C-alpha positions in Angstrom: 0.0 0.0 0.0 1.3 3.5 -0.9 -0.1 6.8 0.2 0.1 10.0 -1.8 -0.5 13.3 0.0 -1.3 16.2 -2.4 -1.0 19.7 -1.0 -1.6 22.9 -2.8 0.7 25.7 -1.7 -0.6 28.0 1.0 -2.1 31.4 0.2 0.3 33.8 -1.5 0.6 37.5 -1.6 -0.3 39.7 -4.6 0.9 42.9 -2.9 3.7 43.6 -5.3 2.2 43.6 -8.8 5.7 43.7 -10.4 6.9 40.5 -8.8 7.2 37.4 -11.0 4.8 34.6 -10.3 7.7 32.2 -9.3 8.8 34.7 -6.6 5.5 35.5 -4.9 5.7 34.9 -1.1 3.1 33.6 1.3 0.7 36.2 2.8 -0.2 36.2 6.5 -3.0 33.6 6.0 -0.6 31.3 4.1 2.0 31.7 6.9 -0.7 30.7 9.4 -2.2 27.8 7.5 0.9 25.9 6.4 2.1 24.9 9.9 -1.4 23.7 10.7 -1.2 21.3 7.8 2.0 20.0 9.3 0.3 19.5 12.7 -2.5 17.7 10.9 -0.1 15.3 9.2 1.4 14.5 12.6 -1.9 14.1 14.4 -3.4 11.9 11.6 -0.3 9.6 11.6 0.4 10.7 8.0 4.0 11.9 8.4 5.6 11.6 4.9 8.7 9.7 4.1 9.5 12.0 1.3 8.4 15.6 0.4 8.6 16.8 -3.2 7.9 20.5 -3.7 7.8 23.0 -6.5 10.6 25.6 -6.5 8.2 28.5 -6.5 8.7 30.7 -3.4 5.2 30.1 -2.1 5.6 26.3 -2.4 9.0 26.3 -0.8 7.7 28.4 2.1 4.7 26.1 2.4 7.0 23.1 2.6 9.2 24.7 5.2 6.3 25.7 7.4 4.6 22.3 7.1 7.9 20.6 8.2 8.2 23.0 11.1 4.6 22.8 12.2 4.5 19.0 12.1 8.0 18.7 13.5 8.8 16.5 10.5 12.3 15.1 10.0 12.5 14.9 6.2 13.9 17.8 4.2 11.7 18.8 1.2 13.2 18.1 -2.2 12.7 21.2 -4.4 12.1 20.4 -8.1 11.8 22.9 -10.9 9.7 20.4 -12.9 6.8 20.8 -10.4 6.4 24.5 -11.0 3.0 24.8 -12.7 3.3 21.1 -13.7 0.5 19.1 -15.3 -0.7 15.9 -13.8 1.4 13.7 -16.1 4.6 15.3 -14.7 3.6 14.3 -11.2 2.8 10.8 -12.3 6.1 10.4 -14.1 8.0 11.8 -11.1 6.2 9.6 -8.6 7.0 6.5 -10.7 10.7 7.2 -10.3 10.6 7.2 -6.5 12.1 4.4 -4.4 9.7 1.6 -3.2 10.8 2.2 0.4 8.8 5.5 0.5 5.4 4.4 1.7 4.0 7.9 2.0 4.9 10.8 -0.3 3.8 14.5 0.1 3.8 16.6 -3.1 3.4 20.4 -2.9 2.5 22.3 -6.0 0.0 24.3 -7.9 -3.4 24.3 -9.6 -4.6 23.3 -12.1 -2.1 20.5 -12.1 -2.9 19.2 -8.6 -6.7 19.1 -9.2 -6.0 17.3 -12.5 -3.8 14.8 -10.6 -6.5 14.0 -8.1 -9.0 13.5 -10.9 -6.6 11.4 -13.0 -5.7 9.1 -10.1 -9.1 8.8 -8.4 -11.7 9.6 -10.9 -13.0 12.2 -8.5 -13.1 15.9 -9.0 -11.9 17.7 -5.9 -11.5 21.5 -5.6 -8.1 22.4 -4.0 -8.1 25.9 -2.5 -4.8 27.1 -1.1 -3.4 24.9 1.6 -5.9 22.1 0.9 -4.6 18.6 1.4 -5.8 15.3 -0.2 -4.9 11.8 0.8 -5.0 9.1 -1.9 -4.3 5.4 -1.3 -3.0 2.8 -3.8 -2.9 -0.9 -3.6 0.6 -1.1 -5.1 4.0 -2.2 -3.8 6.2 0.2 -5.7 5.7 3.7 -7.1 6.7 2.3 -10.5 3.4 0.5 -10.5 1.4 3.8 -10.2 -1.3 3.5 -12.8 -2.1 6.2 -15.4 -5.5 6.8 -14.1 -8.5 6.0 -11.9 -7.4 3.3 -9.4 -6.4 5.4 -6.4 -8.8 5.7 -3.5 -9.6 9.2 -2.3 -9.2 8.6 1.5 -9.6 12.1 2.9 -9.4 15.8 2.2 -8.8 18.8 4.4 -9.0 22.5 4.1 -7.4 25.0 6.5 -10.7 26.5 7.5 -11.8 23.0 8.8 -8.9 22.8 11.2 -9.1 24.0 14.8 
C-alpha cells in the first residue's frame, strides 16, 4: 500500500504587482495555514517519508512551514519540474521514487494538482490554497502507479476546517 498526499501551496501575496509569479511569497493567512497542515499530518499519523515541492517561493515556504509545524524530519526536495506542472509530470516523477517510500507528500500548484486527483481517483476535488488530499493505492512500488483511476480518495482537508 502506498499513500500520496497532495497539498496545494498556502495562500500567496499579490501585494507587489511587479513581482514574478515564481517569486511570490506567502501572505499572512498562508503563513498561518501551512504549519497547521504539518500539525494535521502528525496528528493523523500521516508523516511523509518524502516531500517533493515546486521551487516557487510560495511552495518552498509552504513546505518549510509544514515541516516546522508538524516537527517532521525529512527535508523537502525542491524540483523545478513541479512549477505549474501538469498531472502527467507528477505521475512520471512519482514512478521514479524508491519503493521504500510508503508515504509521499507533493506540494505544488493548480490546475495540475486538481487534475492529478481527478486522474488518479476519478473524483473531481477542488483544492483551494493549503488544501490537502490523501490518496491510497494498492501497489507495492511507485513504479506500478497507474495512469488513471485506481487510487482511493481517502480524505481531504482545508485549513478552515482545522481548529
